[in-house]
Each structure stands twice: as C-alpha cells, then as structure tokens.
N, C-alpha and C positions, 0 to 999 in steps of 0.2 A: 497838665497832661493827658491827652487822648486816649481809648482804647488799643490804638494802632501802635502805642508806645510803650505802653504798658508790655503787650503783647510782645512786642520784640526785647525787651530788656526781661524778660522770664524766661524766653527760648532758651538760651543758654546755661542757665541751670540747669534745665532739664537733661542737656547734652552733658554736660559736668558729670550729673549724680549718674548717667548711665556708664562714663569712664569709670570711675571709680568703681562701679561693681565689676567692671572686667579686670581693672588690678586687682579688687578685691579678690576673684577669682583665679585670677597669678599666684597671687603670692599664696594661697592658699594650698592650691594644687601643687607650686615649688618645694611647698615645706612637706608634702604628704608623703610618709614612705611606702603607699599603696595606692591603687586606684579608690577612689571615693564616688560613694553613691549618690544619685538625684536627693536622696532626703537628706544624707549628712550634710551634703553640701548647702543645701537650700535652709537646714538650722542651724549650721556656722556662719555664714551670711545675713541668717535672718529674712531671709527672701521668702515671698509665697512658691510653692513647689511648682505652680505654673509657669511663675517668672524665671525663674532658673532653670528649669527646662528648657525656654525659649534662649534665654543666654547663654548654654551650655550647645545648643542646636547650632547656633549663628557662631560660636567660638570652632567649634568643630568642624565647621562649613569652609572655613578660612585655613584649616590645617596647623590649628596651637594647639590644639588638644587632641586626643584618641582615644575610644572607647575602648575598653579591652575586655569587653564583654559584660550582658548583664546592666548595660548603662552605667557601667563604674568607669570613671573618665580620670587620665593623669595626661601632661603636659607630653607634647611630642618630645620623642627621645632624643632628639638631635637640639632638646630648648634646654637640655639638664647640663649640671657641668659648672664652667665657671661663667663667670659673668658675660665670656667671648659667646655662650653659646646662645644668650637672650636670643626672642624674638626681633627686637627693636631695630631700627636702623638697615643697613647695607643686608644683614643677615635676611632681614623678614623680604623684604624687596628681593632678592636671590631667588627666596622660595616660590613667591608669587610669580616673577617671570617664569621660571622652570617648569612648573607643574605641570601646567597642560600642555606645554611641549614633550615632557617627558612621557606623559599618557600615549599621545598620539604614534612617538617616536615606537615605544615599546609594542604599540599595536600596530605598527604598519611593519615591524621588523619580527612579533615575536618572539623577541628576548629581554633580557631585564635590561634597566636603568638605572645608572646612579649618578647622584649627585654629589659631588667630594669638594673639599676643603683643604686647605695646608691650617696645620695648628703650629699652635706656638711653638711645638716639643719637636719638630721636624720630624713629623708624622701627617700620616693623611687621615682624614675619616669620612665617609660617606655621610652628609645630611640628611637625603630623601631620595627614595627608591620607587619605583612602578617595578615589581617583579611578573617574568612571563607567566602563562599560562599553562605552560608545558608541565608535563609531568616532573620530565628531567630538565633543570632550569639550574642558572647561578642565581643564588639568596646570599646577602650579608647582612650583621648587623649593624646597623645606624650606630654612630658614635665611638666604633670600636675604633681607635688608634690603631693605621698599617702603617709597612714600610713603603719608601716613597721610591726605593731603588727595584722594588719586587711588583708595581703594579702599574698599570697603565695610567689611571690618573695620576698617580705620581710624579714618576714622570715629566708628564702636562705641566705640571705644578712647578717642578725643578728646573724645568729647561726653559720659562719664561720669569724665573724670580735669579737675577743673578748672583742678590747678598745670601741664599740660602742653597742656593748652586755651588757655590765655591765651599762654603762652608761642610757643605754634605761630602763635595769631592775628596776634602781630606782627611776623610775617615782611611783609618790602615785595613779596615776590613769592613766586609759587607752580611750579614747573617743570611744562609742559605735556607730559605724554607723549602725549594725542589733543587731539583740537579739543573732546572735554566734559569734561576734566579740569578742575577748579577754578581757577578762576584769582585771585581776588581776596578778599582777608582779609572784607570783607562778604560774599560768594557763600559762603563758609567757613563763618561764623558764622550763616547762616540756612540753612546745611545741617544743622549741629550742632542748633540750636534743635529743627528739623523733626525728627528722628533722636531726640533727648529725648522729645519729644510722642509719636511713634508707636512709641516702644519697639526701632525696628530701622533698618537703614541699606540702603538699595538705589539701585545705580548701574548703566549701561549705558556700557561703552564707554568709562570715564573713567580705566581702567589699561594697558589694551589695546586693539585696536579688536575688534569683534567677542567681546568675553566682557565677560560683567556679574554679576550675583550680590545677594544678599542676605545681612545681616549680624546676629546680634543676641547682647547682652552674656551672658557667665556670669558670676555672680557667688557670693563666696566668702560665709563663714559672717560676718564681719563687715559685710555689705550694700557691698561694695565691687565695683566689677567688676575683674575682673581678665585677661578675654581674651575674645574672640568667635569665635561659629562662623561658619561661611561654606557655604552653597551657590552655587555657580556653575557657569553653563551659557553656552553659545554663544548670542550674543544672538537668533542666526534661531530658536530654540527657548525663547525668552525673554518668551511671551505672557502676555496676562492670566489664564488659564487655569493656567500652569503657575506665573506669580507668586502667586498666590492659593493654591493647595495645595502649593506650596514654603514660601511665609512660615509657614503656618496649623503645617505640617511644622515648619521650623522653630523655631518660639518654644515650641512643645511639646518638642523637642527640648533646647533651651537651657533650659529650666525643668528637666527630668529631669538635667541635668548640675549645672545648679547647688544642686540638692535634693541630689544626692551630694557637692557640695562643702561643705554645712551649711547652704546659703542658705534662708530658710522663707519663703514669699510664695504672696498667691490670686492673684497676677497670672497672666491665659493660663488661668484654671483651666478652663474650658470649652472649651479647643482640643480635638481630637479627640487620640486617643491612636492612634499610628502602629501598623496591625495589618494595613493592607491597601493594595496601590498604589492613586494617583487612577486616574481613570477617563483612559484616553487619546485 
C-alpha cells in the first residue's frame, strides 16, 4: 500500500471525529438549562479552548446555536422541545433556504419577517424571524404556539392542509383574542376559500391589537405547503401602498424559497425581483 492509499483511508477518520464533536456539542446544549460559556463547554467536551471557540463560531454561523451575550451559547429557540424541532432533515433545509431571503425581504420592506410551521397540536409557531429596525415594530417569540384562525400564517397553513382544515372547522367556537378575530366556522371557511383563491392571507389586528400581516405559502418538491412566510407591520403603517408593495415582495420571496426547496411553478413569475427599496 502506497502513501496515497494511506492518506485516502485516514481522511474519513478525521471527518468522523469532527462530526462527533458537533454532535457532542448539540447533546450538551440540549440538556443545558441555561446558556453555557466557552470555557465550560471546552472543559466538558475535553477540547482546547481555541478549538472550542472555532467550533462554536462555525455552528453559530450556520444558525444552529445563538449567543445570549458574553459568549454564552444555547441552541436556537426553534430547536428546543420535542424531537420534531431538531435541526436535521427538512427543518434544517427550510431554515437554510429561508434565512437569506427573509433578510432581503425585511431590508426591502423595512418590516418584520417570520417563518411559521404547523404544529402537531393544530397550532402555528414561528421558527425564525428577522425583526424590523423601526422603533415601532412587530416582534414575536419563537417556538410559542399560536392560534391558527387568528394569524395570517395559520390561515395559510390551514388553507392548503385539507385534513387539518376539516378537523379545525369542526370546532364549535374559536377563542377571541381581539374583536377582529375570526369567531365562527362559517367565517373561517370563507376566509380559507379566499386565501386559496388569492394565494395569500392578510389580517388586521386579529392576533393582537395594532399588528397586521400578510402570509404566503411555501411549497416543497412534492407540491405540499410546508410553511408560511409572513410580513408583519404595525397597523398604523399597514396602508394600501405598503400592502401592495409588501404583498408582491412577499410572494416573490415565497417563490424563491419554494424553488430552493425543489418546487417548480410559474405562478407569480411576473412579480418584480427584490433589488431596491419601494418608494416611501
């Protein structure tokens, strides 16, 4: 066996060792009750502090962990909870495809952008966000369950999920969060039909007072709606011009993410590319 053969055989061993280090880091953080510092992580994993810092920087750059201040780290909030929230598989692909598009959409519109998925308990939750730089803005905690009928993202996820939709419509009453929250099954059915027809959902003050939003579906390679992309703004800035510009930018962004997930469609092909800010 020549030296070249030896090198080829040895190379996978180094790669596996690196993978083990990443998994050990995840396993440590998922069990931690509070953010952990670099020194504590290095000591627990028995790694040099310099190597630990490089590992943390790499994983943080991929969005799997967050620095809570003072170089103390924890898993991204969207990754806590049940096994469904782990980064592997489709959830990781969804986050990677969405993040750069969400940042551009937020910069273009000046408003907050959220990525939402359907939970097994028939609620919606935000798994990623880019918050507006305005002093007056919409913000929301990641991982918190929210009512499907009270949010634009929930309406989108209901509208294209027939099984969950019909089950949800069997409810006799719907919790009212504001005077504008959908209150009856008939009202909800009409709203969902409208969402399917126009291709997006729009709400005003239905989940909380003074907050409005528009959501569009995200499709995977099998033609299934797997998430919703939401543009949210204070109702005071939710005027006709903002809605028109934001809706088109949102639909374009949703199409870009869906394409990255393997979906092929010519729908909304004539929408403008997000290259400059709309006129204010």
